[in-house]
C-alpha atoms as one frame of an Amber mdcrd trajectory, in Angstrom:
protein
  49.916  76.610  14.227  51.441  77.628  17.826  49.964  80.337  19.370  51.818
  83.015  21.728  50.588  84.054  24.884  48.715  87.333  24.860  48.630  89.441
  28.563  46.310  92.593  28.069  48.182  93.984  30.896  51.863  94.996  31.097
  53.596  92.432  33.226  56.363  93.703  35.531  59.844  92.834  34.002  58.878
  93.116  30.847  59.092  96.221  27.410  56.444  98.228  27.181  55.277  98.269
  24.085  53.877 101.713  23.877  57.354 103.032  25.485  59.432 101.560  23.124
  57.387 101.936  20.005  58.071 105.860  21.323  61.892 105.723  21.649  61.717
 104.007  18.128  60.179 107.182  16.646  62.715 109.725  18.787  65.686 107.554
  17.243  64.123 107.885  13.897  63.849 111.918  14.231  66.975 111.873  15.734
  68.302 110.287  12.578  66.291 112.126  10.186  67.399 115.087  11.432  71.368
 114.368  11.587  70.814 113.086   7.740  72.471 114.887   5.095  69.765 116.658
   2.534  71.727 115.211  -0.073  72.011 111.340   0.792  68.493 111.963   2.287
  66.782 112.981  -1.432  69.190 110.414  -3.383  68.641 107.865  -1.019  64.514
 108.376  -1.322  65.444 108.312  -5.465  67.180 105.250  -5.162  64.373 103.834
  -3.049  61.406 104.691  -5.460  63.503 103.489  -8.727  63.717  99.693  -6.911
  60.479 100.449  -6.086  58.864 100.408  -9.081  61.100  96.971  -9.816  58.849
  95.064  -7.998  61.502  92.841  -7.090  62.665  92.756  -2.986  66.272  94.520
  -2.291  67.564  95.857   1.143  69.391  98.789   1.978  72.774  97.052   0.274
  71.448  96.801  -2.892  71.135 100.695  -3.302  75.004 100.765  -3.057  76.141
  97.991  -5.048  74.092  99.017  -7.747  75.884 102.574  -7.352  72.666 104.409
  -6.758  73.338 105.881  -3.496  76.408 105.535  -1.393  77.016 104.563   2.583
  75.780 107.246   4.933  77.791 108.804   7.425  75.570 106.727  10.409  73.734
 103.437   9.512  70.484 104.630  11.425  70.162 107.152   8.021  68.891 104.047
   6.013  66.434 103.325   8.729  65.018 106.753   8.647  65.265 106.739   4.712
  63.389 103.147   4.789  60.711 104.429   7.509  59.921 107.123   5.601  59.528
 105.403   2.138  57.495 102.748   3.850  54.603 105.461   5.740  54.607 106.791
   2.318  53.228 103.932   0.674  56.149 103.660  -1.658  57.184 100.123  -0.410
  56.233  97.207   2.567  58.335  94.745   3.917  58.900  92.077   2.400  61.042
  89.820   5.100  64.093  89.405   6.558  67.567  88.260   5.133  70.489  88.250
   5.983  72.440  91.472   5.085  74.728  91.476   1.584  76.880  94.228   3.075
  80.256  93.243   4.355  80.146  95.907   7.431  77.502  93.832   9.315  78.588
  90.534   8.799  75.543  89.064   7.589  73.619  90.177  10.576  69.126  90.279
   9.804  67.475  92.718   8.140  64.272  93.684   6.228  64.178  93.300   2.693
  61.437  95.729   1.041  59.577  95.684  -2.573  57.471  97.990  -3.429  53.817
  98.710  -2.901  51.231  97.484  -6.094  50.878 101.856  -6.589  54.894 101.950
  -6.679  54.656  99.412  -9.321  51.979 101.189 -11.249  53.820 104.724 -10.827
  56.024 102.740 -13.177  53.736 101.334 -15.892
């Protein structure tokens, strides 16, 4: 097993993890604020349905199954999945190539419903 070198202080010229988390939180908040309430509601319902199935999925699967349309901006996906993860509906399953044609097979997160979400389906 390879160990990653860890520094107890921020090394000049490196990324500050706290600043990175703050920027992430700001970006998610801005994406949520600019998301259509109708799309957000439809997306949340689609994520809940996929979570109850208990099989791994990504954003493209919601569109492919006709559960929700593409958002007006791709950042809205991140905000929706982040909110669902924070609510305990889904958890990260891994990283896979995106099925979305517009991103040319870039890497994206794959999600799976939590045990709590799957029990709700029973």
